[in-house]
C-alpha positions as CSV (number, residue, x, y, z in Angstrom):
1,M,6.9,35.7,-47.7
2,A,4.4,35.3,-45.1
3,K,4.6,31.6,-45.4
4,G,8.4,31.7,-45.3
5,R,8.4,33.7,-42.1
6,D,6.1,31.0,-40.5
7,I,8.3,28.2,-41.7
8,S,11.2,30.1,-40.2
9,A,9.5,30.8,-36.9
10,N,8.5,27.2,-36.7
11,K,12.0,26.1,-37.1
12,S,13.1,28.5,-34.5
13,G,10.6,27.1,-32.1
14,H,11.6,23.5,-32.8
15,T,15.3,24.4,-32.3
16,L,14.6,26.1,-29.0
17,A,12.5,23.0,-27.8
18,D,15.3,20.7,-29.0
19,L,17.8,22.7,-27.3
20,S,15.9,22.9,-24.1
21,I,15.0,19.4,-23.8
22,A,18.6,18.4,-24.6
23,V,20.0,20.6,-21.8
24,V,17.5,19.5,-19.2
25,S,17.9,15.7,-20.2
26,G,21.7,16.0,-20.2
27,L,21.8,17.6,-16.9
28,G,19.4,15.2,-15.4
29,L,21.3,12.1,-16.8
30,A,24.4,13.6,-15.4
31,L,23.1,14.2,-12.0
32,A,21.7,10.8,-11.7
33,A,25.0,9.2,-13.0
34,L,27.1,11.4,-10.4
35,F,24.7,10.7,-7.6
36,L,24.8,6.9,-8.1
37,C,28.5,7.0,-8.3
38,V,29.0,9.1,-5.2
39,V,26.6,7.3,-2.9
40,P,28.6,4.2,-2.3
41,L,31.8,6.3,-2.0
42,A,30.5,9.0,0.4
43,G,30.3,7.2,3.9
44,N,28.1,9.9,5.3
45,M,26.1,10.9,2.3
46,A,23.2,8.7,3.2
47,G,22.9,10.3,6.4
48,A,22.2,13.8,4.7
49,R,19.2,12.3,2.8
50,D,15.7,11.1,3.8
51,F,17.0,7.6,3.4
52,V,18.4,7.7,7.0
53,V,15.0,8.1,8.3
54,Y,13.7,4.9,6.5
55,W,17.0,3.1,7.4
56,A,16.2,3.9,11.3
57,T,12.6,3.1,10.8
58,G,13.4,-0.3,9.3
59,Q,15.9,-1.1,12.1
60,Q,13.3,-0.5,14.6
61,L,10.7,-2.6,13.0
62,V,13.2,-5.5,12.3
63,H,13.6,-5.5,16.2
64,H,9.9,-5.2,17.0
65,A,10.4,-1.8,18.4
66,N,8.6,1.5,18.0
67,P,9.8,3.5,14.9
68,Y,8.6,6.6,16.6
69,D,10.7,6.5,19.9
70,A,12.6,9.7,19.9
71,D,15.6,8.3,21.7
72,A,16.1,5.2,19.8
73,M,15.6,6.9,16.5
74,M,18.2,9.6,17.4
75,R,20.8,7.0,18.2
76,I,20.3,5.0,15.0
77,E,20.1,8.2,12.8
78,R,23.4,9.7,14.3
79,A,25.1,6.4,13.8
80,A,24.1,6.4,10.1
81,G,25.7,9.7,9.6
82,L,22.8,12.3,10.3
83,S,24.2,15.7,10.8
84,T,24.0,17.1,14.2
85,G,22.2,20.1,12.6
86,Y,19.1,17.8,12.5
87,G,16.9,16.8,15.5
88,V,15.4,13.5,15.5
89,L,13.5,12.6,12.2
90,Y,10.6,10.4,11.6
91,M,8.8,8.8,8.7
92,R,5.6,11.0,8.3
93,N,4.0,8.4,6.0
94,P,1.3,6.3,7.7
95,P,3.3,3.2,9.1
96,W,2.5,0.7,6.4
97,G,5.9,0.7,4.4
98,L,9.5,-0.9,4.9
99,R,12.8,0.3,3.5
100,V,16.0,-1.3,2.3
101,G,19.8,-0.2,1.9
102,A,21.0,3.2,0.2
103,L,22.3,2.3,-3.3
104,L,19.7,-0.3,-3.9
105,W,17.1,2.1,-2.7
106,S,18.3,4.8,-5.2
107,L,18.3,2.2,-8.0
108,V,14.7,1.2,-7.1
109,L,13.6,4.8,-7.2
110,M,15.2,5.2,-10.6
111,A,13.4,2.1,-11.9
112,C,10.1,3.5,-10.5
113,L,10.6,6.7,-12.4
114,A,11.7,4.9,-15.6
115,A,8.8,2.4,-15.5
116,S,6.2,5.2,-14.7
117,V,7.4,7.3,-17.7
118,R,7.5,4.4,-20.1
119,M,3.9,3.3,-19.1
120,I,2.8,7.0,-19.7
121,W,4.4,6.8,-23.1
122,Q,2.7,3.6,-23.9
123,M,-0.7,4.9,-22.8
124,Q,-0.2,7.8,-25.0
125,G,0.2,5.6,-28.0
126,R,3.9,5.2,-28.1
127,P,4.7,8.7,-30.1
128,G,7.7,8.8,-31.9
129,N,9.3,11.7,-30.3
130,R,11.7,12.6,-27.5
131,L,9.2,14.3,-25.0
132,H,9.4,11.5,-22.5
133,W,12.7,12.7,-21.6
134,L,11.0,15.7,-19.9
135,G,9.5,13.2,-17.5
136,L,12.5,11.2,-16.9
137,S,14.6,14.6,-16.1
138,F,11.7,16.3,-14.3
139,A,13.4,18.2,-11.5
140,P,11.2,17.3,-8.6
141,A,11.5,13.6,-9.6
142,L,15.4,14.2,-9.6
143,V,15.1,15.9,-6.2
144,C,12.9,13.0,-4.8
145,L,15.8,10.6,-6.0
146,F,18.5,12.6,-4.3
147,V,16.9,12.8,-1.0
148,G,15.6,9.0,-1.3
149,Q,11.9,10.0,-0.7
150,T,9.0,7.8,-1.5
151,A,7.0,10.0,-3.9
152,L,8.4,8.1,-6.8
153,F,6.6,4.9,-5.3
154,A,3.3,6.9,-5.2
155,L,4.0,8.0,-8.8
156,L,4.4,4.3,-9.8
157,G,1.2,3.3,-7.9
158,Y,-0.8,6.1,-9.7
159,V,0.5,5.4,-13.2
160,L,-0.3,1.6,-12.6
161,F,-3.8,2.6,-11.6
162,L,-4.2,4.7,-14.6
163,R,-3.0,1.8,-16.8
164,L,-4.8,-1.0,-15.2
165,H,-8.1,0.3,-13.9
166,G,-9.9,-0.4,-17.1
167,T,-8.7,-4.0,-17.8
168,R,-7.4,-5.3,-14.4
169,P,-9.4,-3.6,-11.6
170,F,-8.2,-5.8,-8.7
171,L,-4.5,-5.0,-9.5
172,A,-5.4,-1.4,-10.0
173,G,-6.8,-1.2,-6.8
174,A,-3.7,-3.0,-5.1
175,S,-1.4,-0.5,-6.8
176,L,-3.3,2.3,-4.9
177,W,-1.4,1.0,-1.7
178,L,1.6,2.9,-3.1
179,C,-0.3,6.0,-3.2
180,A,-1.3,5.4,0.3
181,L,2.4,6.2,1.2
182,K,1.5,9.9,0.4
183,P,-2.3,10.0,0.9
184,H,-2.3,13.8,1.6
185,L,-1.2,14.3,-2.1
186,F,-4.3,12.6,-3.5
187,L,-7.4,13.9,-1.4
188,P,-9.3,15.6,-4.3
189,V,-8.3,12.5,-6.6
190,G,-9.5,10.1,-3.7
191,V,-12.9,11.9,-3.4
192,V,-13.5,11.5,-7.0
193,L,-12.2,8.0,-7.0
194,V,-14.8,7.0,-4.6
195,A,-17.6,8.7,-6.5
196,W,-16.4,7.0,-9.7
197,I,-16.3,3.7,-8.0
198,L,-19.9,4.0,-7.0
199,V,-21.0,5.3,-10.3
200,S,-19.1,2.6,-12.2
201,R,-19.6,0.0,-9.7
202,S,-15.9,-0.8,-9.9
203,Y,-15.9,-3.0,-6.7
204,K,-13.1,-5.3,-7.7
205,L,-10.9,-2.1,-7.4
206,V,-12.0,-1.8,-4.0
207,A,-11.4,-5.3,-3.1
208,G,-7.8,-4.9,-4.5
209,A,-7.0,-1.8,-2.4
210,A,-8.5,-3.4,0.7
211,V,-6.4,-6.7,0.5
212,A,-3.3,-4.7,-0.1
213,M,-3.9,-2.3,2.7
214,A,-5.1,-5.0,5.2
215,A,-1.9,-7.1,4.4
216,S,0.3,-4.2,4.9
217,C,-1.4,-3.1,8.2
218,A,-1.2,-6.6,9.5
219,A,2.6,-6.9,8.8
220,T,3.3,-3.7,10.3
221,Y,1.3,-4.7,13.5
222,C,3.2,-7.9,13.7
223,M,6.5,-6.2,13.5
224,A,5.7,-3.1,15.6
225,P,2.4,-3.1,17.5
226,A,3.0,0.4,18.8
227,A,3.7,2.0,15.5
228,W,0.2,3.6,15.0
229,T,0.1,5.0,18.3
230,G,3.6,6.5,17.9
231,Y,2.6,7.9,14.6
232,L,-0.3,9.8,16.0
233,H,1.7,11.2,18.8
234,M,4.6,12.2,16.2
235,M,2.1,13.9,14.1
236,Q,0.6,16.0,17.1
237,A,4.3,17.2,18.1
238,P,4.6,20.9,18.3
239,G,7.6,20.9,15.8
240,I,5.3,19.6,13.1
241,V,3.3,22.9,13.5
242,R,6.4,25.3,13.4
243,E,7.9,23.6,10.3
244,F,7.6,25.7,7.1
245,I,6.5,23.6,4.1
246,P,6.8,25.4,0.7
247,C,3.0,25.0,-0.4
248,L,-0.1,27.1,-0.5
249,S,-1.8,25.5,2.4
250,D,1.1,25.9,4.9
251,A,2.0,29.5,3.8
252,L,-1.7,30.6,4.1
253,R,-1.9,29.1,7.8
254,L,1.4,30.8,8.7
255,W,0.2,34.1,7.2
256,L,-3.1,34.0,9.1
257,S,-2.2,32.3,12.2
258,P,0.4,29.6,12.9
259,Q,-1.8,28.0,15.5
260,W,-4.9,27.6,13.5
261,M,-4.2,24.1,11.9
262,W,-7.6,24.0,10.3
263,V,-6.6,26.6,7.9
264,Q,-4.0,24.3,6.3
265,Y,-6.7,21.8,5.4
266,L,-9.2,24.4,4.2
267,P,-7.8,24.8,0.7
268,V,-7.9,20.9,0.1
269,V,-11.5,20.6,1.5
270,L,-12.6,23.3,-0.9
271,G,-10.6,21.4,-3.6
272,C,-12.5,18.4,-2.8
273,A,-15.8,20.1,-3.2
274,W,-14.5,21.5,-6.6
275,A,-13.4,18.1,-7.7
276,L,-16.9,16.6,-7.2
277,G,-18.4,19.6,-9.1
278,Y,-15.8,18.9,-11.9
279,Y,-16.5,15.1,-12.0
280,W,-20.1,14.9,-11.8
281,P,-21.1,16.3,-15.2
282,R,-18.5,14.3,-16.8
283,R,-19.3,11.1,-14.8
284,R,-20.8,9.1,-17.6
285,A,-17.7,9.7,-19.9
286,W,-15.0,9.9,-17.4
287,D,-11.4,9.2,-18.4
288,W,-8.9,9.0,-15.7
289,N,-6.0,9.2,-18.2
290,K,-7.4,12.5,-19.7
291,D,-9.7,14.1,-17.0
292,G,-7.7,12.9,-14.0
293,S,-4.7,15.0,-15.1
294,L,-6.2,18.3,-14.0
295,L,-7.4,16.6,-11.0
296,M,-4.1,15.4,-9.8
297,L,-2.3,18.9,-10.4
298,V,-5.1,20.6,-8.3
299,S,-4.6,17.8,-5.7
300,L,-0.8,18.9,-5.5
301,F,-1.4,22.7,-5.6
302,L,-4.0,22.3,-2.7
303,A,-2.5,19.5,-0.6
304,P,-2.2,20.3,3.2
305,Y,1.6,19.9,2.7
306,C,3.6,19.2,-0.3
307,W,7.4,19.4,-0.7
308,L,9.0,20.0,-4.2
309,Y,10.0,16.3,-4.6
310,D,6.2,15.4,-4.1
311,Q,5.5,17.2,-7.3
312,A,7.1,14.3,-9.2
313,L,3.4,13.3,-9.2
314,A,2.7,16.0,-11.8
315,I,4.6,13.9,-14.5
316,P,1.6,12.1,-16.0
317,A,-0.5,15.3,-16.4
318,L,2.5,17.3,-17.7
319,L,3.4,14.7,-20.4
320,Q,-0.1,14.2,-21.5
321,A,-0.4,17.9,-22.3
322,A,3.2,18.0,-23.7
323,Y,2.2,15.3,-26.2
324,R,-0.8,17.3,-27.4
325,T,0.4,20.8,-27.5
326,R,1.5,22.4,-30.7
327,S,3.4,25.3,-28.8
328,Q,7.1,24.7,-28.9
329,G,7.5,27.6,-26.7
330,L,5.5,25.9,-23.9
331,L,7.8,22.9,-24.3
332,A,10.8,25.0,-24.0
333,A,9.4,26.6,-20.8
334,L,8.7,23.3,-19.2
335,A,12.2,22.1,-19.9
336,L,13.8,25.4,-18.7
337,A,11.9,25.3,-15.4
338,S,13.5,21.9,-14.7
339,V,16.7,23.3,-15.8
340,A,16.5,26.2,-13.2
341,I,16.2,23.8,-10.3
342,E,18.9,21.4,-11.6
343,I,21.3,24.2,-11.9
344,E,20.6,25.0,-8.3
345,L,21.4,21.2,-7.6
346,V,24.6,21.3,-9.6
347,C,25.8,24.5,-8.0
348,G,24.9,23.6,-4.7
349,I,23.1,26.9,-4.2
350,K,21.1,27.1,-1.0
351,I,17.8,28.4,-1.9
352,P,15.2,29.3,0.8
353,S,12.4,26.8,0.6
354,A,9.8,29.5,0.4
355,L,10.9,30.3,-3.1
356,Y,9.7,26.9,-4.3
357,L,6.2,28.2,-3.6
358,W,6.1,28.8,-7.4
359,A,6.3,25.2,-8.5
360,A,3.1,23.7,-7.9
361,P,1.0,26.7,-9.3
362,A,3.4,26.7,-12.2
363,W,2.8,23.2,-13.3
364,L,-0.9,23.8,-13.1
365,A,-0.8,26.9,-15.1
366,W,1.5,25.5,-17.8
367,Y,-0.9,22.4,-18.0
368,L,-3.9,24.6,-18.5
369,L,-1.9,26.6,-21.3
370,A,-0.7,23.6,-23.0
371,R,-4.0,22.0,-23.0
372,G,-5.6,25.2,-24.5
373,S,-3.0,25.3,-27.3
374,G,-3.4,21.6,-28.2
375,A,-4.7,21.0,-31.7
376,G,-4.1,17.4,-32.6
377,A,-3.6,13.8,-31.3
378,F,0.1,14.5,-30.4
379,S,2.5,17.4,-30.6
380,E,4.2,18.1,-33.9
381,Y,7.5,18.0,-32.0
382,T,9.5,15.0,-33.2
């Protein structure tokens, strides 16, 4: 009888996991398809997305003008359909990236997500299950697609590094250029990366990163010599200090004292110290695909600023744990967390950004629980 009850409970768990993954995947696919159909038809939709910032930046660069010129950027953004409810918007990435047209941009972002998830699936041994759909329909990745953000490029760069660092270190280093679009999200990862390079003497990786970075900086300087000066001026603007970003570091600063900018960087400094302590005992057998997962989630949790869409970078760690956990309830919980955000997108519910403070710690907690419940090469879920 006990054995029968165990089998029944296991079937119930599989049913719940099946249903949850089916719902989140179906919603994600429907949202992506609807979005791609609407983009070319809605004349002012691009203006409501971050893409308009990239468009304006590209226009300035093409004309060898300063992409941080407030008056010029405002004119271009308004002409592209940016709502009057927004002030002038800038790229907050360091100025070493260029952007292209709205629909093509969205398709490229989708390709980045699909390629990243496929490479993760291959690195995990090509398991014969449907868990990779959790990555393809992960809510932060869909939000990133809808607003036209660059976090999916950073995701692709990180996954390429994970795949290539052992066999093609020069190309792995060059792929880190994509991560440099969002450097603030990789600070503890970057500290360990430097230590790992010194310990393993992976200097070809440094060469690849240096060549890619030098080429992009040189191209940017040729097109807009004033870009770096404008970028530094923009990052010191008062509006940056006042803006709320739903992450631990910004919430801590605003709680203690909004003017204490150093507080916003304190968690990540402590995180970098923890990361070195985490790496050092494991340095002789360090595995980026395994040990780097916790590091990436901690980096997101402690980042000086991190929006919901930036958390698409959690996909490699979450899938790695999903493939190894035996808990069907945890798989269902991960799918349902994505569903909750997707329903908000579908219904157009306006949720205060502060309510998304739960997301980064939730992914970290889920990973630790899933890793603790793992008991085999891959999940039994098929």
